[in-house]
N, CA, C and O atoms as a DFTB+ gen file, in Angstrom:
488 C
 N C O
     1  1     -46.323     -25.761     -19.420
     2  2     -46.470     -26.909     -18.918
     3  2     -45.103     -27.304     -18.334
     4  3     -44.223     -26.576     -18.792
     5  1     -44.716     -28.082     -17.603
     6  2     -43.473     -28.962     -17.124
     7  2     -43.567     -30.086     -17.026
     8  3     -44.579     -30.578     -16.528
     9  1     -42.533     -30.844     -17.476
    10  2     -42.160     -32.633     -17.418
    11  2     -41.222     -32.877     -16.500
    12  3     -40.182     -32.221     -16.562
    13  1     -41.348     -33.606     -15.736
    14  2     -40.309     -34.173     -14.724
    15  2     -40.189     -35.482     -14.888
    16  3     -41.147     -36.199     -14.600
    17  1     -38.929     -36.063     -15.405
    18  2     -38.947     -37.361     -15.276
    19  2     -37.190     -38.283     -14.857
    20  3     -36.049     -38.191     -15.309
    21  1     -37.794     -39.034     -13.884
    22  2     -36.767     -39.751     -13.509
    23  2     -35.922     -41.005     -13.687
    24  3     -36.536     -41.888     -14.288
    25  1     -34.900     -41.267     -13.392
    26  2     -34.334     -42.603     -13.981
    27  2     -33.492     -43.050     -12.758
    28  3     -33.672     -42.616     -11.620
    29  1     -32.607     -43.913     -13.090
    30  2     -31.777     -44.495     -12.114
    31  2     -32.122     -45.679     -11.026
    32  3     -31.273     -46.241     -10.333
    33  1     -33.824     -46.000     -11.008
    34  2     -33.848     -46.981     -10.248
    35  2     -33.371     -48.276     -10.842
    36  3     -32.725     -48.412     -11.881
    37  1     -33.746     -49.103     -10.109
    38  2     -33.844     -50.850     -10.393
    39  2     -33.306     -51.430      -9.024
    40  3     -33.282     -50.863      -7.931
    41  1     -32.906     -52.627      -9.335
    42  2     -33.091     -53.797      -8.242
    43  2     -31.580     -53.918      -8.036
    44  3     -30.738     -53.969      -8.933
    45  1     -31.331     -53.962      -6.519
    46  2     -29.710     -53.560      -5.977
    47  2     -29.797     -54.562      -4.672
    48  3     -30.799     -54.698      -3.971
    49  1     -28.554     -55.227      -4.496
    50  2     -28.917     -55.908      -3.098
    51  2     -28.434     -54.834      -2.035
    52  3     -27.873     -53.741      -2.105
    53  1     -29.064     -55.910      -0.690
    54  2     -28.954     -54.746       0.568
    55  2     -27.247     -54.374       0.374
    56  3     -26.407     -55.044      -0.228
    57  1     -27.055     -52.981       1.155
    58  2     -25.609     -52.518       1.164
    59  2     -24.916     -51.862      -0.499
    60  3     -23.825     -51.327      -0.699
    61  1     -25.732     -52.084      -1.215
    62  2     -25.584     -51.470      -2.538
    63  2     -25.797     -50.198      -2.672
    64  3     -26.154     -49.504      -1.720
    65  1     -25.561     -49.623      -4.153
    66  2     -25.579     -48.156      -3.737
    67  2     -26.867     -47.787      -5.390
    68  3     -27.059     -48.553      -6.334
    69  1     -27.266     -46.900      -5.246
    70  2     -28.066     -46.126      -6.403
    71  2     -28.256     -44.809      -6.689
    72  3     -28.740     -44.110      -5.799
    73  1     -27.873     -44.128      -8.145
    74  2     -28.329     -42.938      -7.984
    75  2     -28.995     -42.615      -9.041
    76  3     -28.799     -42.882     -10.227
    77  1     -30.197     -41.722      -8.257
    78  2     -31.477     -41.264      -9.127
    79  2     -31.083     -39.909      -9.494
    80  3     -30.269     -39.198      -8.905
    81  1     -31.824     -39.612     -10.638
    82  2     -31.836     -38.388     -11.671
    83  2     -33.329     -38.041     -11.774
    84  3     -34.259     -38.825     -11.960
    85  1     -33.366     -36.849     -11.634
    86  2     -34.740     -36.221     -12.110
    87  2     -34.425     -34.961     -12.892
    88  3     -33.729     -34.097     -12.359
    89  1     -34.986     -34.771     -14.367
    90  2     -34.558     -33.795     -15.008
    91  2     -36.172     -33.022     -15.248
    92  3     -37.252     -33.612     -15.269
    93  1     -35.960     -31.721     -15.393
    94  2     -37.484     -30.766     -15.466
    95  2     -36.844     -30.221     -16.693
    96  3     -35.665     -29.977     -16.947
    97  1     -38.421     -30.038     -17.694
    98  2     -38.306     -29.793     -18.678
    99  2     -39.633     -28.707     -18.855
   100  3     -40.449     -28.536     -17.950
   101  1     -39.695     -28.067     -20.065
   102  2     -40.679     -26.993     -20.248
   103  2     -40.471     -25.797     -20.035
   104  3     -39.373     -25.254     -20.158
   105  1     -41.580     -25.219     -19.666
   106  2     -41.834     -23.537     -19.226
   107  2     -41.252     -23.321     -18.381
   108  3     -42.027     -23.165     -17.438
   109  1     -40.077     -23.175     -18.024
   110  2     -39.474     -23.303     -16.271
   111  2     -38.297     -21.857     -16.712
   112  3     -37.464     -21.833     -17.618
   113  1     -38.602     -20.876     -15.793
   114  2     -37.750     -19.918     -15.830
   115  2     -36.749     -19.720     -14.602
   116  3     -35.816     -18.917     -14.595
   117  1     -37.105     -20.606     -13.542
   118  2     -36.514     -21.089     -12.469
   119  2     -37.238     -22.035     -11.460
   120  3     -38.434     -22.066     -11.168
   121  1     -36.041     -22.916     -10.933
   122  2     -36.890     -23.586      -9.912
   123  2     -36.315     -23.752      -8.476
   124  3     -35.223     -24.292      -8.303
   125  1     -36.998     -23.322      -7.547
   126  2     -36.772     -23.423      -6.209
   127  2     -36.336     -24.650      -5.355
   128  3     -35.189     -25.094      -5.293
   129  1     -37.547     -25.173      -4.640
   130  2     -37.389     -26.348      -3.944
   131  2     -37.424     -27.821      -4.911
   132  3     -38.269     -28.206      -5.719
   133  1     -36.354     -28.338      -4.533
   134  2     -36.450     -29.576      -5.171
   135  2     -36.491     -31.105      -4.329
   136  3     -35.537     -31.422      -3.618
   137  1     -37.314     -31.723      -4.437
   138  2     -37.675     -33.074      -3.442
   139  2     -37.893     -34.149      -3.865
   140  3     -38.692     -34.403      -4.767
   141  1     -36.866     -35.322      -2.969
   142  2     -37.683     -36.824      -3.812
   143  2     -38.605     -37.229      -2.420
   144  3     -38.339     -36.878      -1.270
   145  1     -39.528     -37.898      -2.771
   146  2     -40.493     -38.757      -2.197
   147  2     -40.248     -40.221      -2.283
   148  3     -39.324     -40.528      -3.036
   149  1     -40.814     -41.115      -1.732
   150  2     -40.998     -42.457      -1.720
   151  2     -42.285     -42.783      -1.399
   152  3     -43.024     -41.995      -0.809
   153  1     -42.700     -44.175      -1.829
   154  2     -43.939     -44.588      -1.515
   155  2     -43.773     -45.959      -1.521
   156  3     -43.592     -46.395      -2.658
   157  1     -43.770     -47.068      -0.351
   158  2     -43.968     -48.282      -0.369
   159  2     -45.381     -48.810      -0.743
   160  3     -46.280     -48.008      -0.995
   161  1     -45.579     -50.120      -0.780
   162  2     -46.546     -50.882      -0.634
   163  2     -47.309     -50.693       0.210
   164  3     -46.763     -51.114       1.230
   165  1     -48.407     -50.256       0.487
   166  2     -49.158     -50.004       1.488
   167  2     -48.904     -48.915       2.522
   168  3     -49.518     -48.689       3.564
   169  1     -47.878     -48.309       2.003
   170  2     -47.645     -47.014       3.297
   171  2     -47.540     -45.827       2.247
   172  3     -47.238     -45.797       1.054
   173  1     -47.988     -44.662       3.364
   174  2     -48.152     -43.443       3.035
   175  2     -46.828     -42.683       2.406
   176  3     -45.800     -42.736       3.081
   177  1     -46.806     -42.063       1.296
   178  2     -45.976     -41.226       0.533
   179  2     -45.124     -40.715       1.697
   180  3     -45.670     -40.246       2.695
   181  1     -43.991     -40.787       1.604
   182  2     -42.589     -40.336       2.607
   183  2     -41.924     -39.118       1.862
   184  3     -41.680     -39.081       0.656
   185  1     -41.668     -38.111       2.798
   186  2     -40.740     -37.044       2.140
   187  2     -39.487     -37.531       2.573
   188  3     -39.263     -37.659       3.777
   189  1     -38.435     -37.887       1.496
   190  2     -37.340     -38.253       1.881
   191  2     -35.969     -37.189       1.819
   192  3     -35.134     -37.157       2.723
   193  1     -35.917     -36.517       0.852
   194  2     -34.935     -35.521       1.089
   195  2     -35.364     -34.095      -0.080
   196  3     -35.864     -34.071      -1.205
   197  1     -34.936     -33.164       0.746
   198  2     -35.282     -31.634      -0.053
   199  2     -33.753     -30.778      -0.174
   200  3     -32.756     -30.976       0.521
   201  1     -33.890     -29.976      -1.062
   202  2     -32.873     -28.914      -1.486
   203  2     -33.421     -27.610      -2.039
   204  3     -33.923     -27.410      -3.145
   205  1     -33.250     -26.893      -1.184
   206  2     -33.753     -25.378      -1.703
   207  2     -33.017     -24.575      -2.004
   208  3     -31.843     -24.942      -1.993
   209  1     -33.360     -22.753      -2.518
   210  2     -32.349     -22.286      -3.127
   211  2     -31.324     -22.227      -1.979
   212  3     -31.544     -22.286      -0.769
   213  1     -30.155     -22.098      -2.634
   214  2     -29.135     -21.828      -1.285
   215  2     -28.354     -23.089      -1.369
   216  3     -27.161     -23.021      -1.072
   217  1     -28.899     -24.324      -1.761
   218  2     -28.458     -25.395      -1.532
   219  2     -28.955     -26.112       0.218
   220  3     -28.385     -27.138       0.590
   221  1     -29.856     -25.546       0.989
   222  2     -30.028     -25.930       2.234
   223  2     -30.491     -27.315       1.861
   224  3     -30.727     -27.439       0.659
   225  1     -30.701     -28.531       2.706
   226  2     -30.906     -29.677       2.509
   227  2     -31.295     -30.147       3.730
   228  3     -30.656     -29.878       4.747
   229  1     -32.483     -30.961       3.732
   230  2     -32.999     -31.582       4.555
   231  2     -33.316     -33.041       4.399
   232  3     -34.044     -33.244       3.427
   233  1     -32.956     -34.201       5.125
   234  2     -33.679     -35.719       5.214
   235  2     -33.939     -36.114       5.987
   236  3     -33.388     -35.808       7.045
   237  1     -35.267     -37.341       5.910
   238  2     -35.523     -37.607       6.715
   239  2     -34.552     -38.674       7.475
   240  3     -33.506     -39.097       6.983
   241  1     -35.239     -39.167       9.191
   242  2     -34.080     -39.496       9.821
   243  2     -33.672     -41.129       9.333
   244  3     -32.725     -41.803       9.738
   245  1     -34.493     -41.419       8.550
   246  2     -34.066     -42.779       8.220
   247  2     -33.019     -43.194       7.138
   248  3     -32.507     -44.303       6.981
   249  1     -32.840     -42.150       6.495
   250  2     -31.833     -41.851       5.395
   251  2     -30.642     -41.167       5.869
   252  3     -29.587     -41.658       5.468
   253  1     -30.562     -40.214       6.578
   254  2     -29.390     -39.276       6.964
   255  2     -28.092     -40.285       7.075
   256  3     -28.108     -41.397       7.602
   257  1     -27.011     -39.664       6.481
   258  2     -25.396     -40.359       6.265
   259  2     -25.708     -41.626       5.356
   260  3     -24.857     -42.503       5.209
   261  1     -26.973     -41.692       4.746
   262  2     -26.849     -42.921       3.692
   263  2     -27.167     -42.200       2.428
   264  3     -26.498     -42.544       1.454
   265  1     -28.067     -41.256       2.251
   266  2     -28.377     -40.468       1.050
   267  2     -27.787     -39.204       1.174
   268  3     -27.271     -38.697       2.170
   269  1     -27.966     -38.630      -0.282
   270  2     -27.469     -37.526      -0.329
   271  2     -27.901     -36.967      -1.672
   272  3     -27.719     -37.338      -2.832
   273  1     -28.597     -35.847      -1.060
   274  2     -29.630     -34.914      -2.869
   275  2     -28.910     -33.819      -3.189
   276  3     -28.667     -33.072      -2.241
   277  1     -28.397     -33.427      -4.508
   278  2     -28.141     -32.376      -4.930
   279  2     -28.345     -32.025      -6.059
   280  3     -28.686     -32.923      -6.830
   281  1     -28.238     -30.746      -6.565
   282  2     -28.855     -30.460      -7.879
   283  2     -27.891     -29.654      -8.957
   284  3     -26.856     -29.072      -8.633
   285  1     -28.227     -29.700      -9.802
   286  2     -27.627     -28.865     -11.231
   287  2     -28.248     -27.993     -11.869
   288  3     -28.631     -28.226     -13.016
   289  1     -28.444     -26.980     -11.345
   290  2     -29.375     -25.917     -11.955
   291  2     -29.027     -25.680     -13.440
   292  3     -29.931     -25.268     -14.166
   293  1     -28.140     -25.839     -13.817
   294  2     -27.457     -25.596     -15.209
   295  2     -28.505     -26.911     -16.265
   296  3     -28.830     -27.029     -17.447
   297  1     -28.660     -27.482     -15.315
   298  2     -29.642     -28.746     -16.525
   299  2     -30.946     -29.069     -15.936
   300  3     -31.561     -30.067     -16.313
   301  1     -31.569     -27.992     -14.701
   302  2     -32.477     -28.714     -14.180
   303  2     -32.955     -29.849     -13.713
   304  3     -34.093     -30.318     -13.730
   305  1     -31.729     -30.324     -13.198
   306  2     -31.559     -31.672     -12.656
   307  2     -31.341     -31.911     -10.928
   308  3     -30.443     -31.293     -10.358
   309  1     -32.007     -32.609     -10.365
   310  2     -31.589     -33.165      -9.235
   311  2     -31.166     -34.568      -8.992
   312  3     -31.620     -35.514      -9.636
   313  1     -30.262     -34.681      -8.023
   314  2     -30.284     -36.490      -8.222
   315  2     -30.045     -36.758      -6.446
   316  3     -29.646     -35.912      -5.646
   317  1     -30.350     -37.922      -6.206
   318  2     -30.345     -38.670      -4.819
   319  2     -29.437     -39.687      -5.023
   320  3     -29.747     -40.766      -5.529
   321  1     -28.386     -39.407      -4.671
   322  2     -27.104     -40.658      -4.270
   323  2     -27.535     -41.812      -2.631
   324  3     -27.671     -41.401      -1.479
   325  1     -27.621     -42.905      -3.007
   326  2     -28.177     -43.937      -2.408
   327  2     -27.124     -44.659      -2.011
   328  3     -26.444     -45.211      -2.876
   329  1     -26.726     -44.819      -0.371
   330  2     -25.476     -45.829      -0.531
   331  2     -26.097     -46.546       0.707
   332  3     -26.946     -45.978       1.394
   333  1     -25.617     -47.915       0.999
   334  2     -25.978     -48.712       2.208
   335  2     -27.293     -48.934       2.129
   336  3     -28.030     -48.759       3.099
   337  1     -27.796     -49.416       0.754
   338  2     -29.392     -49.552       0.849
   339  2     -29.681     -50.676       1.550
   340  3     -28.912     -51.635       1.608
   341  1     -31.090     -50.608       2.267
   342  2     -31.645     -51.411       2.836
   343  2     -32.901     -52.331       2.209
   344  3     -33.311     -51.884       1.138
   345  1     -33.379     -53.178       2.546
   346  2     -34.650     -53.800       1.775
   347  2     -35.919     -52.460       2.521
   348  3     -37.003     -52.245       1.978
   349  1     -35.587     -51.938       3.433
   350  2     -36.863     -51.152       3.668
   351  2     -36.746     -49.668       3.090
   352  3     -37.344     -48.629       3.370
   353  1     -35.836     -49.949       2.258
   354  2     -36.001     -48.520       1.168
   355  2     -36.693     -48.528       0.034
   356  3     -37.020     -47.569      -0.665
   357  1     -36.947     -49.930      -0.145
   358  2     -37.546     -50.453      -1.578
   359  2     -38.631     -49.544      -1.804
   360  3     -39.107     -49.058      -0.778
   361  1     -39.226     -49.134      -3.075
   362  2     -40.120     -48.017      -2.728
   363  2     -40.192     -47.555      -4.007
   364  3     -39.237     -47.863      -4.720
   365  1     -41.296     -46.724      -4.628
   366  2     -41.186     -46.179      -5.876
   367  2     -40.803     -44.639      -5.374
   368  3     -41.438     -43.972      -4.556
   369  1     -39.571     -44.248      -6.095
   370  2     -39.082     -42.856      -5.694
   371  2     -39.294     -41.993      -7.113
   372  3     -39.062     -42.228      -8.299
   373  1     -39.975     -40.636      -6.208
   374  2     -40.871     -39.608      -7.358
   375  2     -40.107     -38.243      -6.741
   376  3     -40.100     -38.004      -5.534
   377  1     -39.506     -37.439      -7.680
   378  2     -39.286     -36.033      -7.348
   379  2     -40.453     -34.979      -7.838
   380  3     -41.401     -35.147      -8.606
   381  1     -40.128     -34.132      -7.292
   382  2     -41.038     -32.907      -7.469
   383  2     -40.155     -31.727      -7.858
   384  3     -38.939     -31.901      -7.945
   385  1     -40.687     -30.567      -8.092
   386  2     -39.993     -29.471      -8.455
   387  2     -41.382     -28.284      -8.174
   388  3     -42.549     -28.391      -8.551
   389  1     -40.597     -26.959      -7.223
   390  2     -41.302     -25.930      -7.341
   391  2     -40.744     -24.822      -8.211
   392  3     -39.732     -24.151      -8.005
   393  1     -41.810     -24.744      -9.475
   394  2     -41.297     -24.137     -10.818
   395  2     -41.888     -22.886     -10.945
   396  3     -43.091     -22.710     -10.748
   397  1     -40.848     -21.710     -11.370
   398  2     -41.741     -20.283     -11.682
   399  2     -41.491     -20.092     -13.236
   400  3     -40.434     -19.883     -13.831
   401  1     -42.790     -20.227     -13.712
   402  2     -42.681     -20.371     -15.343
   403  2     -42.339     -19.529     -15.725
   404  3     -41.929     -19.753     -16.864
   405  1     -42.179     -18.091     -15.329
   406  2     -41.816     -16.777     -15.997
   407  2     -41.162     -15.982     -15.169
   408  3     -41.222     -16.164     -13.953
   409  1     -40.516     -15.085     -15.668
   410  2     -40.259     -13.853     -14.985
   411  2     -40.850     -12.798     -14.546
   412  3     -40.401     -11.913     -13.818
   413  1     -42.358     -12.972     -15.230
   414  2     -43.426     -11.989     -15.043
   415  2     -43.951     -11.947     -13.506
   416  3     -43.984     -10.905     -12.852
   417  1     -44.395     -13.332     -12.970
   418  2     -44.568     -13.668     -11.906
   419  2     -43.773     -14.133     -10.637
   420  3     -42.663     -14.546     -10.971
   421  1     -43.869     -14.161     -10.050
   422  2     -42.732     -14.590      -8.770
   423  2     -43.491     -16.028      -8.316
   424  3     -42.971     -16.926      -7.654
   425  1     -44.876     -15.999      -8.859
   426  2     -45.209     -17.557      -8.045
   427  2     -44.654     -18.736      -8.595
   428  3     -44.131     -18.736      -9.709
   429  1     -44.759     -19.986      -7.707
   430  2     -44.094     -21.123      -8.206
   431  2     -45.532     -22.370      -8.252
   432  3     -46.647     -22.333      -7.731
   433  1     -45.052     -23.093      -8.868
   434  2     -46.086     -24.096      -8.818
   435  2     -45.146     -25.620      -8.891
   436  3     -44.136     -25.958      -9.509
   437  1     -46.044     -26.287      -7.939
   438  2     -45.297     -27.513      -8.023
   439  2     -45.752     -28.486      -9.116
   440  3     -46.897     -28.533      -9.565
   441  1     -44.744     -29.239      -9.483
   442  2     -44.850     -30.328     -10.657
   443  2     -44.225     -31.707     -10.043
   444  3     -43.355     -31.613      -9.178
   445  1     -44.659     -32.956     -10.480
   446  2     -44.249     -34.191     -10.112
   447  2     -43.742     -34.894     -11.179
   448  3     -44.068     -34.573     -12.321
   449  1     -42.968     -35.836     -10.962
   450  2     -42.485     -36.782     -11.852
   451  2     -43.469     -38.571     -11.690
   452  3     -43.934     -38.938     -10.611
   453  1     -43.538     -39.086     -12.488
   454  2     -44.442     -40.591     -12.464
   455  2     -43.530     -41.331     -11.226
   456  3     -44.124     -41.753     -10.233
   457  1     -42.173     -41.450     -11.337
   458  2     -41.609     -42.087     -10.070
   459  2     -40.630     -43.398     -10.799
   460  3     -40.974     -43.625     -11.959
   461  1     -39.791     -44.038     -10.425
   462  2     -39.157     -44.898     -10.603
   463  2     -38.799     -45.714      -9.215
   464  3     -38.521     -45.184      -8.139
   465  1     -38.874     -47.209      -9.507
   466  2     -39.205     -48.027      -8.726
   467  2     -37.538     -48.494      -8.358
   468  3     -36.651     -48.716      -9.182
   469  1     -37.438     -48.560      -6.808
   470  2     -36.099     -49.168      -6.604
   471  2     -36.367     -50.451      -5.635
   472  3     -37.204     -50.429      -4.733
   473  1     -35.693     -51.368      -5.888
   474  2     -36.083     -52.648      -5.096
   475  2     -34.745     -53.081      -4.474
   476  3     -33.904     -53.323      -5.340
   477  1     -34.390     -53.218      -3.427
   478  2     -33.416     -53.736      -2.419
   479  2     -33.622     -54.890      -1.750
   480  3     -34.119     -54.955      -0.625
   481  1     -33.173     -56.018      -2.557
   482  2     -33.006     -57.484      -1.936
   483  2     -32.184     -57.838      -0.661
   484  3     -31.042     -57.380      -0.610
   485  1     -32.569     -58.495       0.229
   486  2     -31.580     -58.865       1.416
   487  2     -31.277     -60.174       0.908
   488  3     -30.499     -60.907       1.518
């Protein structure tokens, strides 16, 4: 069993910054891909950023140049630094992790956190 917990969400004015964190705990041998998603009311969930083994990153176009994803493998933690926030960034942000639970098998399994609310006021 793996548990993911996000933190760092809140209310911020447009132009402000927030830093989200997501810690993974439990039966973890290693973690390959880490991702941040967001879902605004009435909209589909959107992949915001991802970081894979080797620290290759990907961002959705709307956040490029404003958001930065990073990871600390020693802490099983992934971060999302968000700058120049806009009202349209308002959403529930959740993280995921592709977890390899043991050294016996190379298979990985996706796990999700419950999410943290980010609200950007205009």
